[in-house]
C-alpha positions as a LaTeX table, in Angstrom:
\begin{tabular}{lrrr}
\hline
Residue & $x$ (\AA) & $y$ (\AA) & $z$ (\AA) \\
\hline
Met1 & 15.23 & $-12.56$ & 50.81 \\
Glu2 & 10.83 & $-12.98$ & 50.92 \\
Thr3 & 11.62 & $-10.75$ & 48.68 \\
Thr4 & 13.33 & $-12.71$ & 46.31 \\
Gly5 & 10.09 & $-14.44$ & 46.96 \\
Ala6 & 7.87 & $-11.90$ & 45.81 \\
Gly7 & 10.02 & $-9.80$ & 43.25 \\
Ala8 & 9.94 & $-13.04$ & 40.70 \\
Ala9 & 6.35 & $-13.47$ & 41.96 \\
Asp10 & 5.99 & $-10.14$ & 40.58 \\
Ala11 & 8.31 & $-10.23$ & 37.11 \\
Ala12 & 6.12 & $-13.73$ & 36.39 \\
Glu13 & 3.02 & $-12.01$ & 36.90 \\
Arg14 & 4.41 & $-9.05$ & 34.54 \\
Val15 & 5.68 & $-11.66$ & 31.89 \\
Arg16 & 1.32 & $-13.35$ & 31.51 \\
Arg17 & 0.44 & $-9.71$ & 31.28 \\
Leu18 & 2.70 & $-9.50$ & 28.93 \\
Ala19 & 2.00 & $-12.68$ & 26.82 \\
Gly20 & $-1.70$ & $-11.85$ & 27.24 \\
Asp21 & $-1.37$ & $-8.43$ & 25.17 \\
Ala22 & 0.94 & $-10.72$ & 22.54 \\
Arg23 & $-1.50$ & $-12.55$ & 22.29 \\
Ala24 & $-4.76$ & $-10.46$ & 22.05 \\
Leu25 & $-2.20$ & $-8.37$ & 19.79 \\
Leu26 & $-1.98$ & $-11.58$ & 17.73 \\
Gly27 & $-5.50$ & $-11.28$ & 17.33 \\
Glu28 & $-6.30$ & $-8.17$ & 16.43 \\
Ala29 & $-3.19$ & $-7.65$ & 13.75 \\
Ser30 & $-4.75$ & $-11.28$ & 11.80 \\
Ser31 & $-8.29$ & $-9.31$ & 11.63 \\
Val32 & $-6.36$ & $-7.19$ & 10.17 \\
Ala33 & $-5.41$ & $-8.86$ & 7.74 \\
Ser34 & $-8.29$ & $-11.35$ & 6.76 \\
Gln35 & $-9.95$ & $-7.32$ & 6.41 \\
Leu36 & $-6.98$ & $-6.20$ & 4.65 \\
Gly37 & $-7.36$ & $-9.49$ & 1.95 \\
Arg38 & $-11.24$ & $-9.63$ & 1.29 \\
Ala39 & $-10.68$ & $-5.60$ & 1.04 \\
Gly40 & $-7.97$ & $-6.85$ & $-1.82$ \\
Lys41 & $-10.36$ & $-9.51$ & $-2.92$ \\
Glu42 & $-13.05$ & $-7.65$ & $-3.74$ \\
Gln43 & $-10.90$ & $-4.65$ & $-5.41$ \\
Val44 & $-9.46$ & $-7.09$ & $-7.85$ \\
Glu45 & $-12.97$ & $-7.98$ & $-8.84$ \\
Ala46 & $-14.13$ & $-4.92$ & $-9.15$ \\
His47 & $-11.48$ & $-3.35$ & $-10.36$ \\
Pro48 & $-9.38$ & $-6.40$ & $-12.92$ \\
Tyr49 & $-8.10$ & $-3.99$ & $-14.77$ \\
Gly50 & $-6.28$ & $-1.15$ & $-12.84$ \\
Met51 & $-5.52$ & $-3.81$ & $-10.24$ \\
Leu52 & $-3.28$ & $-5.62$ & $-12.92$ \\
Leu53 & $-2.05$ & $-2.43$ & $-14.02$ \\
Gly54 & $-1.41$ & $-0.95$ & $-10.42$ \\
Ala55 & 1.31 & $-4.27$ & $-9.27$ \\
Ala56 & 2.59 & $-3.47$ & $-13.17$ \\
Ala57 & 3.61 & $-0.93$ & $-11.88$ \\
Val58 & 4.86 & $-0.80$ & $-8.30$ \\
Gly59 & 6.23 & $-4.78$ & $-10.43$ \\
Tyr60 & 7.94 & $-2.06$ & $-12.32$ \\
Val61 & 9.48 & 0.42 & $-9.80$ \\
Leu62 & 10.71 & $-2.83$ & $-6.93$ \\
Gly63 & 12.81 & $-3.71$ & $-10.02$ \\
Gly64 & 14.88 & $-1.07$ & $-10.14$ \\
Gly65 & 12.66 & 0.64 & $-13.81$ \\
Leu66 & 12.47 & 4.44 & $-12.49$ \\
Ala67 & 16.69 & 4.28 & $-12.96$ \\
Ala68 & 16.21 & 2.70 & $-16.86$ \\
Pro69 & 16.74 & 5.59 & $-19.26$ \\
Leu70 & 13.12 & 4.55 & $-20.65$ \\
Thr71 & 10.94 & 5.98 & $-17.33$ \\
Gly72 & 12.74 & 9.23 & $-18.31$ \\
Gln73 & 12.36 & 9.28 & $-21.59$ \\
Leu74 & 8.50 & 8.34 & $-20.27$ \\
Leu75 & 8.61 & 10.98 & $-18.30$ \\
Arg76 & 10.14 & 14.09 & $-19.78$ \\
Ala77 & 7.18 & 13.31 & $-22.74$ \\
Ala78 & 3.89 & 12.62 & $-20.27$ \\
Ala79 & 5.31 & 16.33 & $-18.89$ \\
Arg80 & 5.83 & 17.78 & $-22.16$ \\
Ser81 & 2.32 & 16.45 & $-23.42$ \\
Leu82 & 0.79 & 18.07 & $-19.82$ \\
Ile83 & 2.51 & 21.71 & $-20.57$ \\
Ser84 & 1.54 & 21.44 & $-23.86$ \\
Ser85 & $-1.96$ & 20.57 & $-23.05$ \\
Trp86 & $-1.75$ & 23.45 & $-20.55$ \\
Phe87 & $-1.25$ & 26.20 & $-22.65$ \\
Lys88 & $-2.82$ & 25.20 & $-25.07$ \\
Gly89 & $-5.71$ & 26.41 & $-23.13$ \\
Gly90 & $-7.15$ & 22.25 & $-21.84$ \\
Pro91 & $-7.05$ & 19.33 & $-20.09$ \\
Ala92 & $-4.47$ & 16.60 & $-20.29$ \\
Ile93 & $-6.23$ & 13.87 & $-20.06$ \\
Arg94 & $-10.14$ & 13.54 & $-21.14$ \\
Thr95 & $-12.43$ & 11.64 & $-19.85$ \\
Ala96 & $-14.54$ & 9.57 & $-23.10$ \\
Thr97 & $-17.70$ & 11.57 & $-22.55$ \\
Glu98 & $-16.01$ & 15.08 & $-23.38$ \\
Leu99 & $-14.51$ & 12.88 & $-26.37$ \\
Pro100 & $-15.55$ & 13.58 & $-30.30$ \\
His101 & $-17.72$ & 11.29 & $-31.91$ \\
\hline
\end{tabular}
């Protein structure tokens, strides 16, 4: 019956290693979350309006906006505009330097 004692010691060692691995994983996850938070803060400070627009878009999608009839109308209008500009030979979106003064 000595194998039972050895088996219990082996199981206890595995549990200790597993707990150590879990602590290491938690530390790495915390580090990644911290880095993401800093990167997000930097993006908000560098591009506040873009981030606001992105947040609004995510909220619209999560709120079920893609199923709304308005979304279909907006996408059809955007597609028509894009296709029309392709046939006219110009880009659909112009940069500020390309606009006539």
